[in-house]
SEDODREN-999651 format. One record per residue (C-alpha): x, y, z; residue in one letter. Coordinates in steps of 0.05 Angstrom, whole numbers, plus 5000, padded with zeros to 4 digits. Example, Ala and Ser with C-alpha at 12.3 -4.5 7.8 and 13.67 -1.06 7.14 Angstrom:
REM residues 2
524649105156A527349795143S
REM end
This chain:
REM residues 358
104668784402M110068954347L112569514306A117669554256V119270204226F125270374165A128771054152F126171504103S129671564039K130672264052A132072344120V131873144142S137273344175A132673584231E134173384308E128972924323Y126573034399W119472634431P116473364437V110473074455P111372374430D117372034393W117072064325T116571374288V120171184218A115870914170N113670164160D119069714136A119968914126N119868584183R124968044157S130068514179A128268464248W126667654253Q134167424283A132768014341V125967734354E128366984357R132867084408Y128867684447A122267324449F123866594439A119666104468P120765854542R119765394596D114665894636D114365344686Q121265264702Q122266024695R128165824644Q130366214577G130466964554V123967284579R123767964541S117368474562D119169014514A124169164467L125669944432L130170164383V130770874370I135671064325A137571844306D131471994353G125871614323R124070944333I124970384286V123069804321Y117969654385E115368994402H112268874471Y109668194512A102968074537A102168384579P106568944574S104369504529T107770154512A103870484569K105970034615T110970304675A115669684685H119269524745L127069744724T130269464781W137769734789S136570184721I134270694786S141170794799K142971014736S136871514735V138471754807L146671884780A142472204720T138272634771L144472824808L147473144756G141473544756V142573754822A150373864806H149674324749A145074734789E150674794849G148574334903R154673974912F161573724881D163473014875L169273084921Q164273364978D164472865038P157272525038V156472695116A156373405091R148773125071F147372605106Y148772605187A149171885198P155071795152M159872245202R162371555225A164671465154H167672205143P172172085086H166471835042V165872264986R159772204934I164572034881Q165571464924D158571244922L158471364854L163470824839H160370364885W167370404930A164270654991S169070095029G163269885064L162269165084D156668905033W154368365007Q149768444945E146367694936D139767624913Y135366964922E141066544912Y143866704982A138367065015P141366915097L148067225083K145867785030S145968545056S141168805001V136168315021V136468455089A135569295066M130369215016L125568725045Y127368595123T131268925188R133369425133G127369595095R124670195144G130470625137D135470345072M140470905075A140270905150G142070095151Y148170145096T151170785139A150870335196A154869755164R162769655185P168469905143E171269435099A175669835054A178370465052S174470965012P174771044935G179270404935Q175269774923R169669724874F164269394913L157469284876Y151969624934S145669784924S146570025002G151170554970D145770864927S141370874981N145171305019V146171774955L138471774944A138872005021A144772555011A140172824957L134972995007R141273375041G142373724980M135573954960V131973985034G125473665059D120974115029A123074034962G125673224965Y119272904950A117973204882Q125173414858Y125972794809P119273014775W120873784772H129073724760A128473114711L122072804691F117373324667E122273714631P123272964591L116072974585G116572304629I109372184655A109571424672S115171434733A113071234800V119671244851W118170914918E121171094985R121970725044D118270825115A123171405127S120671735050A128371675025T127071464953L128770764943V134271004893G136970214881S132269884858S124670134857Y123170614795L117470374749Y117270724671M115170564610S120270374559A118370984520R119471424580D126171064605L128871164526A128571964541R133571894590V138471454546G137072094498L139072534533L145772224563M146372064490L146272824473R151273034528E146573254576G142773674534R134773674519W132974164460Q135874764476T137074664552R142774364584Q140673944635L147373694654L154273864641S157973544594S162473414655A157873014687W156472554633V163972454619D165172234693F158771774682N162271404623R169571514656Q171170734678P173170604759F179670354743L179970014813Q174669424793A176668794771T174268564700A169468054696Q169467644625P162767854594G160668414645E160669164636A165269484684N163170024726P163270824712G159571324750G152670894771H152970704695W156570094660W161670094609L163969764550N170370004552Q175569504579P179369494646L186469434628P188768804617G181768564598S178368554526P171469004522P165868694552P161268734493W165968504433P161268624379D158469324408A161770004392P167170204447A163670754481D156270394488T155270384558Y148870274592A144570244654A142469524669L137769114723G135968524754H132667924711W135068234648G132469024646Q136769454605A138170154565L143370204532Y146370804493V150670794428L153571434423P157571204363A151170884327R146571424357K142670934377L137870754436L136070094464I130869944520V128769184539R125369084606Y124868294625A124467774667D130467304658D130066764711R136366434694D143366564659A142266454587S140267154561F147967534529A148268314524H152368224466N148367724433E142168254433L147368844415L150668434351K142768204323R140368934337V145869244309L146268824251A138268884239A139169644238V144569604189D139469354144K134569804149V138770434159R139770834076P
REM end
């Protein structure tokens, strides 16, 4: 399924919102997007599962869809597994709870989740920076026997993922070292239950975030302890995920309602300076990934604006937010090797947008 759109020559000063659905721009010359399609939807060896494999690509500029393409069997209605994009959506949900006065960033996690009393100095802020200090190994299929995340999601920790993480030993002082950890995210999901209470927890993502944004496709799995798998198991259509991006792009405001404080959005976009830069990889913020360089390093995606940030997931899932260009990009994928590059996609999308923008 392919849809390509152009900007109207007479763009209204109206602020576009997807109510009830996204506005689409007028039909355009498909040639502007050929370089994007050659990269994102290139033929690949499915038997070897090698090469770039996009399932969906959605580009929204100035609040309107300008490009949309799905590879079968995915469609605009498909609730795709987002993998670790779930973490950034969890941070957005926590932002609503923060605006409601349910917690402060400096609060100890143990205030809301009793098993973390074994680690009394870990704060909510530390978990959002993936800096709990708890020992963790975030390897997947490449090193499953030593992987903490594989054990948490699939074997001995799957019944109570937050509890499994809280039982890990301390490897560093909280807040002093970045160590990417799906366990930290699931402890946050458990702490959220302590913030909102057992009775309201199961429906809180829908009441607090999804329903106000008009998201109807969301499915969020819980483990056997009924804790949201905040690290990994949120499913959502590309158009619905873009609504989360629009909320962030517009500084936490949804139409006339301020769901997130501007201070919360700023926190999400501030780099965690204790991290070590890795060439070509985005730098961590508050459970989002940033194009801002850490001291002494280049920007991760040099062809994108410096204020670009993203929610990223395993096998190529991505929600990019480009405030300087008023752009949102959603990509769902099944990349099984290292052939996909964020910067290359961003560069091609930006070039295409420049061709269709008046």
